N, C-alpha and C positions, 0 to 999 in steps of 0.2 A: 717512148724513151725508157731507157733504163735506169733503177733507183738505185744507186749501189752506194750502204753505207757500212763496209766495213771497218773503216777507218773507229767507227766509236768507242768499240773496245779500248783502244789503246788512249781513247780522251777517258773515258771511265778509271782508268787504272791509275792515271796520271792525275785527274782531277781537274784536270784544265780544258777550258776552251780555244779549241785550233785560232793560230792568228790569224785574222784579215789583214790583206794590205791598209796601210793607212791611207786617209781618204786622201789626200798629195802624192802619193805613190806616182802616177803617174801624169805628176801636171807637166813636166819637160816635154811630154808626147801630144801634147793638146794643140789640133788642126794640125798636123803633119801626116801627111802621107808617103810612100816611096823611098826611097835611100834616107832621105831625113828621117822621116818616122824609125827606119831601122836602126839607124844611129842613137838616135838618140834612146830609145830601148835600149840596147846594147850599153850608154851608158848609165840608164838605170840598174839593171840585174848585173853589172860585171861587179869584178873586185868580191866574190861571195867567200864564205869564210868552207874555204877545204878542207875534206875530211881525210883522211887515211883509209889505205884500202878496208882494213879491218876491222873499222868504223862502221862501214856500209852496211854490214851482215848486221851489226844492232841495231843499225837505222830502218831496217826493213820493218823491224817491229812496230815500228812507229807509221809507216808510211804505206805499207802493203801487208795489212793485213786484215783476215776476214774477221765480218762478227763470229763466225766460228771460232779463233784463236787460229785460223790453220794458216798458210801463208798465201799470197794473190798472187798467180804463178796467169798471167797471161795466154802462156804458151799452152796450158794443159786445162783453162777454165772455161766452164761452160753455162753462159751467165741466164740463168731462170733456168734450169736443169742442174741433173747431179753429174759434176765431173769423174772424167774415169781413174784420178787418184785426186790426194789431195796429201801436202806434205805441214809438218810441225816444223817449228824452225830448228829445232837443232838436227836435223834432218841433210844440213847441206854438206856439199861434200865437192872432191875435184873427179872421183872416177866414178865411173857408170857403165851400165854394159845395155839398158834398155830404158825407154819410158818408165816413169814411178820409181824409179830407183834412188834418187838422192834430187837437189834443186843446186843450182849455183846463182852467179852473178853474171848476168846479161849487158854488157855494153851494145845496146841497141843503135848507137851511130859504133862501128867494130873499134876497136881499140887500136888497130890496127891501120889504120887510116889519119889516124893523127899521132904515131909512133909511141902508143904507152905512156905519153909526156899528160903531166900535170897542168893545172887544175881536172882536166876533162876527165881525166881516168877517174877519179872518183866522184864525179858531179853527180848528184841522184838524180837529177833530173831525166838521166838517160838511162840509169841503171835500175835494171829490176832483176827481181827474185825469178826464176826461169827454171822448167827441168832441164837437168843437165842432158840427156841426149838430145832433147828438139834441136836446145843450145845449142848442139856440134852440131848439127844437121844444118843449122841457119848458118852457121860459121861466121864468114865474113861477109858474104852472099845480100847484094840490096833487097831490100823491098820489094815487093813488085805484086802483078797480078798474074794466077797461073790458072792456065785452062785446060794441058793436057799434065797433072803433076807424075814426078819420078816415088815421091813420097808423098805419104799424107798422115801426120802425127794421128795420136787419137781425138784430140778435141776440135780436127777437121786444119789446122793449119797445113799448108801445102808447100812443098819446095818442087819447082822445075822452071822450064823454059819460061822466061818473063813475055807476057803476051799485053801488057799495056805498051799503047802506042808509040812509038820514038824512041825508046827503048835502046841501049847499044846491044840487045842482041844476049844476052847473061841467064844464068842461073840464078832465080830468082826465089824468095820466101814473101811466102802470103800469108798474112796473122787472121785470126778471126774477126769477122766483119765487125763485130762488136766493140772490138780495138782498135781498129785504123785508126779512127779519130786520135784516140788519146799517142799514138803513135808519129803520126802525122804533126800533131800539136809539139812531141818530141824534139823533132826535126826540126819546125820551123824556131824552138828554142835554140838548141842549137847552133844553128845558122846565124842567128842573131846574139847570144851570149858571145861567140867568138869573133864572131865579125873584127876583119882586122886583128886577130890573135891567132892565126892560122899558117902559122909561119913552119915549113917543114910536114904538115899536113898534105897526103896523096891526094890526086887527082883521081877519082873512081867513081863508076856506074853511077852513082847520086848524087855527085859534089865536085868541085873543083876548089881542094881547099876547104872551108866554110859555105861557101859559094853555094847553092842548092842550081842542079841542071834543071834546063826547061821540062825534060819530060818528067823530071821526079817533081816537080812544083807543081805540075798540073794533076797528077795522080794524088800527092798529096794535101791538095783543095779538095777534090774529088772527097777524098775519104774524110776529109775534115766537117765538108757540109754536108755528109752522109750518115755521121756520126756525130752528135753534138756533143757538146762537156756533158758531163757524168757526175754524178754526185762521189765516185768514186776520184776521178781529177781533182774537183776541188777540193774533199780533203786532204788528196798525196799532197796539192799544192800548196794547202797554210801548213800543211806538215814539215815539210821540206821548208817551209820559209821560215819556219822553228829554229831547224838547223843550220842551212847555208845563210840566213838572211837575204837572201833574191828569193826572186817568183818568176814562174812564166807566163809571160806578157796575154800567150796565145788562151790560156786557160781564164785569165779574167777576163780578158778582151778579145775574145775572139774573132771579131771583125776586125782585127788588126791583121790579121792574115791577108785578107783581099785588099787593105790599104797598101800591102808594101807590094805581094806578089798576083791578086785577082784583078777584080774585076772592080775597081773602086767602088761602083754603083752599090756593092754592098759593104762597103766601109763607110757609109751615113756619114761621110766629112768630117771622121776622127771629133768629131765635137764632144768635150769631156763633159758640157753643160749638164745633160740628160744622162747620160754613162753614170759616171762618178754620184748624181745625185741617185740612183738606184744602187749604188752600190754603198751608200752611206747608210743603209739599213741598220738602226740601234736596235737592241732588243734587251730591257730590264725592267726589273731584275732577272738576273742569271748567277748562279741558278736561282730558280721560284719556287712559290708553292701555289696559291690559288690563282693567281692571277700574272699574267706580263703584260709590259707596254711593249706598243711598237711605234717607231718613229721614222721618221724619212723626210727628206726635200721635196716640196711639189716639185711634181713635172708635168702637169696639165693635163695629165692623161692616167686613164685607171689603172690599176694593177690588181694583180691577182696574188693572194696570200693561200697557202696551204701549209698544212700541218700533217708530218710521214714519222711513223712511227722507225725505229731504228732499223725494220728491217724492209722498210720501203712501202708499206702502208698507208693509204693515205687517209687522215684520219679527219680533217678537216679542212672547208676551203671559207675565205671572206672575199668581198669583193669591194671593197671602197672607191668612193666616188672620187674622178678625177680630179678635186680639190683638196681632199682630204690628206693628212698626214700625219696622223697620230689614229692607232688601232689598240684597244686594250681588249683580253683574250681571255677568256675563262676557263681555268686548266680545272677545276672539281671533279670532272669524269674521268680526268687522266691521270693513271697511275705513278709513281716515282719512277723514276729513269731517263733515258736518254733521246730526244726526238731530233728533228730538221722542221725548221721554219723556212720554207723556200718564196720566195719575192720576186715575181714573174712581171716584167713589162712587155711592150714592142718591142723593142730592141736589147735586151737584158735580162740576165737572170741573176738572183743574188741567194744564194743558200747557206744558213747559217746554222748551228748546233744550238738547241736549247736542253736547259739540265732541269730537271723536274723534281724537287727534294722530295 
């Protein structure tokens, strides 16, 4: 599993711990499935604080910054390896000749498909900084899977005939496998956020308005399952929540995708009794010095608590018993800085920032 922690520099500069979802944020979605769940989630995440297009560029410094201060570009990045090129945040532009020239703003759900309308035009949940040349190659083609590409980017993203079963037979853009889940959950968000608000949206290869088509749903579910939620997405979700005051439910609750579009056995009944208990992890004091306390509601199942450095190195592991609800960690051996606390149970994961002074 990937451990991606590049939001940490923004946290350090701001002096703030990223906002988590309130414990009651998803209460209205409890015990719902299918269209009822879709509607409930739409009502929870709609009416977000829309941004201007110029603000998007500045917000990328909170939402898409690597730990080395560079732009996090999913169209050029190589997780665990050295990417072919990286950008500083002042290297955005509108003109380019080749890869590595500059980055711009990618509407992962093509803006032409919703006629450049607001607020989706500046919705950060589907806007990403990407290499301008690769973005231009992707154009407004659907995402897909490509066996025989016409063109391959320097990080291995591909453009060519869509080979995913059931597709309408068009050119498609296939991103790196490490980011397919990110984009799948982006599309689930868009379909949910703009449910019933898609008047004038186009009927195109992946969707009719905001409603995803059958082949696209199956492919996106495959991507969602094969590339689980990463710390990058969790941190980005928290950062956007501060800016827009709404969240991507499919990052907070990955099971919701199956509860709405997929195998209902995977949605585990959508009961918040256990899930919200795990999400209600408390860490205090934070920032801290010699010790930190953790507490959670009992779920009658054993948890696993992990401590990671900002670079993703596993530093500590604790396994409270099934009925334990508190844990105190000694931090004498750890230097001042930013860390991650990760709480894992059988059905969900919660990660939070920890600052040691």
